[in-house]
N, C-alpha and C positions, 0 to 999 in steps of 0.2 A: 683748429683743424683736429679730426679724429684718426688716431693713430691705427695704423693695422695691427692685428693682433699677432703677438710672435709665433713663429711657425710651431714651437713646440707646444703650445697651448693648442693651437688648431689640430694638432696631430692627436694630442689626449683627448680632445672633446668629440672627434670625429667617431670612435666605437661607442661612446655613449650616446651621441644621436642616432647611429645606426640601431643600438638596442631599443631605444625608445621608439623608434619609428616601426620595428618589428613588433613591439608590443603592442602598438597602436593598432596594428594591422592583425592582431590576433582576434579571432571571432571569440565572444565571451557569450555563454549560456549561463543564465540564473536561471536555477532549477528550485523548484519548491520540494521542501524537505519535511518530513513528518516526525514528531516525537514517536518513539518506538522502534522497529526494526523493520517496517516494509519498505524503507527508502534505501535499503543497503546497497544496492546495486550502484547507485549514483555516487554514495558516501565512498565505496570503494573505488570507483572510477576516480575520483578525486584524490583520496588518499594513495592511491597507488601510482598516481601519475599517469592513468591512461588516458584522460583528458587531454593533457600536456603532450604524451607521446602521439596523438593523433592531430596536433596543431590548433587545438581549441583550449580556452579556459572556462572552466567549470566553476561557478560558485554556489552554494546552497543556501537558501532562504527559508527559515522555519515558518509555514502556513499550515497551522492544524487542523484545518478544515477543507476537503477536497471540494465544496462548491466555491469557497473563497478562494481557493488556489487557481480555478479555472475562471472566475471574476479577474483576479489579478494578471492573468495570462491575457485576457482579451483587452485589458485595460493597458498593456504594454509594460507592466511592472516586471515581468519574468518572462522567459522564452519558453520554459518547460513546466507543464503541470503534471499531477500524478494523481489524477482521480481515477476510483474503479469504473468498471466499464458501465454501470447503472447511472452515476453522475456525469460522465462523458455524453451518453445518450440524451439522457434529459437535457443538457446543455445546449446540444447539437439541435434538439428538437424545438429547441428555444430561440435557435438562429445563430449560436457561436460555429463558426465553421473552423471544426477542430480537424487535425488528422494524429491519428495513431502513429508513432514513430517505434514503438517498442513496449516491452511490457515489463511491469516490477516484479511481478510473481503471475504464475498461471492458475493457481487454486486459491480456492474461498478462503479467506483468512477469519472466516467466523466460524464458531463451534458452540454446541449446547453442552453447558457445564452443570452438573448437579453438585449440591452442598451436602453438609454433614448428615442432613436426613434422609437423603437418596441416595447415599453412595452404593447401596446394594442393588439399585434400579439401574445404575449405568449400564451393567452388564447384559441388559436385556437386547439392547440394540434397538433400532429404528424399524418399524412404528412401534413396538411393545412399550418402549418407554414413555411414550406419549401418554397413554393411561394413567400412568404415576403422576403426572404433571397436572392433572383435573384438580381444580380446586386451589392450586398452588399460585405462588407469587413468582412471577417469571421477570428477571432484570434484563433490562435492554440499555444501550447507551443512552438513546434519549428516544422520546415519543416520536413515532412517525420516522424513526431512521431505518436505514437497512436490515439491522438485527431484528427490528419488530416484524418487518414484512416477511422476513426468513422463518422465524418461529411459528408466524399465522401459518405460512404455506404449509408447515411440518404437521401443525395440528390439523388444519383442514385434509391434507393427504392421508390422514390418521384415522379420519373419521370424527373428529372432533370439532367443538365452534371456536371462535376465536375467544368468546366470553366464558369459556370453561376456564380460562385462568384470568389472573390480574396482572398487569404489565405495571412495572416499576421502573423509573429511569433511575440507572445508577452510575452512569457516567464510564469513563475508560477502565481498563482492568484495573489499575491502581486504586481505584475507588469502588469498583464493582467486586473485587474480591473480600474486602473488608464487610460489606454489604451481605455478601454469601456467607461469610465465616460466621457474621453475628446474627444470621437467621431473619434479617430484615427481607431477604428474598430467599426460595427454595431453589432456584436453578436461574442460570445467567447464559443469554446469548450475546457471547462477546467475540473478541478477536485476539489474535496473537499479542503480547505474549502470557495471556490469561492461564494458557496450557502449562506455562514453567510453574506457576503458582502450583498448580494441580501434582506436577509432578516431582516437585522439590519439597514442598510441606506435607503433601500426603492428605491434605483436608478438603479436597474435592475430587471429582472424577469428571473427564471427557466422557459424555454421553453419545453424541452423534457428532462425526467430523465429517462434513461433506467434501473437503479437501482428497476423503480416501474413498469417495464414493458411497459414502453413508447419508441415508436421507432419502428425500424425494427427489424423483427424477428433474424436476422443474429446479432444483437447487445444484444437483449433481452435473445437470448439463452446463451450468455456467462455469465449470473447472476449464481452464484454457485461455482465459483472459480475466484473471481477478483485479489486477491492479496495472494500470497503463501508465505510460510516458506520452503526453499529448502535446503538440504545439499548434500555433495558428497556421492554419494552411496558407495564408499570404506569406508568412514567414519561410516555410519550408520551401515554396516556390521560388521565392527571391534567394535562398541560401541553401542550396542543395548540397553542397561540398560540406558545410558546417552541419547539417542534419546526418550525412554520411559518417562524418567524423565522430560523432557523438553516438553512433549506432555502435560503431566499430569499438568505442571505448564502453559502450555498455556490455558488449558480448566478450571482451577481456574480463570485464569484472565478474561476469557470470561464471567464467571459467576459472577465477581464482576462487570465489565463495564457494563452487561446488567442490572443490578439493579437499578432501578432510584433512590434509596436510597443513591446509592453512587455517585450521579452527581456533587456534590461540590467538593469530595475527588477526583474525577477522572480529574475534571479541574484543580486542584491544581499540580495533577501529569503531566498533559499535559503540563502547562504554564512552571513547570521546564526543559523541554525540546525545547519548542518552543513557540514563542510569534509573535503575530503581532503588529509592532511597529507603531502604528497609533492611534488617537482617538477612542474610543469604540473597539479597538481590541481586548480585553478578550472577549467582549460581542459577538463580530464576530465568535471568536474562540468557544466559549460555544454552538452557535447556531448550528454550523455546528456539533459539537461534539455530542448534544444531538440528531441530526437528523440522524446521520450516524452510531451511535455506535450500533445500533439493527442489523448492517449487519456485525459486528466484530465477525465472527464465524470461529471456527477452523476447522471444518468438510468441506472438499471439495468433491465437486460433481463431479465424473470422466466424466459423460457427457458433463460437461460445459468445462471441459479441452480439450476433443475432439472436441466440438464446437469452440473452440478459433483456435486449428489447421485447422480446416476446413476452417475458415474464413480468416486465414493468408494467405492460398493457394488460396482462392477466390480473394482475394485481391492482389495477386503475391507477397505478403512478404515471401513466402514459395515457392521453385519450385517444390515441388513434395509433396505427402500426408505424413502427420504424424502419427503413432499410439500413442494415448496419454498415453497406457498402460505402455510405455517403461519409464514415468515418476512416477510411482507408485510402 
């Protein structure tokens, strides 16, 4: 015969059972994260408890490439991917039914950096600086990636040809900086936190910064939708309350990030996820974070997404026009 459990044991077990039930009912969002600082808002939403405050559990999964993030999203491995507008558009054009739920940052993270041999040229501004690049080696993250298309647009809009320079793949800022310093390349089209290297170490200079409206209009028009938080549309339709809670958490993270009083704490949150392993690495990271965090805005400007689609078609990365409304 099976004996009944003592009343004291049932009473003790009841709160645990209720907690387990509540935890099981808490929606979980698995969110792509990148090495670097562009995924700051989601990190803040996790570390400051904004996800939990809004009734969801957010977990971060490091996936270092945007296309792979979208692929993982479509395969059901995560609920939120972090592509730039260009990758979201290209994925949607190939059949991925995506929905933009918010922005990581509104301005372009890319910038043209010149090395030791061209420091004096940096002050010329765009388009004059481009003439000084003729015959030079230009570093890009990888051949055929967004930085290469952007520097080609800069060249063409300044009256030069693509083959007036030589493109060299130098990888991320951590590997691109040594290539620039050692004069393997003369300039680099790269992304944050490369600006921090220049600011702290004084060995390179930012020559063109589209985030501040510098450069050809085809690139500055992209400001307003630099990086996105996207979900599968079918998920958003089935889980509207979860999506709303996530957006609320992001907005709280934006307010925290934008407040200069939170700078020290924001740096510590960032260092928990990413470090630059070199002398003055933390100072370099802080410099870039302080400069870029004003661009970490959740609201996405629809015209900027359409501008990105038009830019992709103009540069041959899309074979036909794309209506950006499909992503909203």
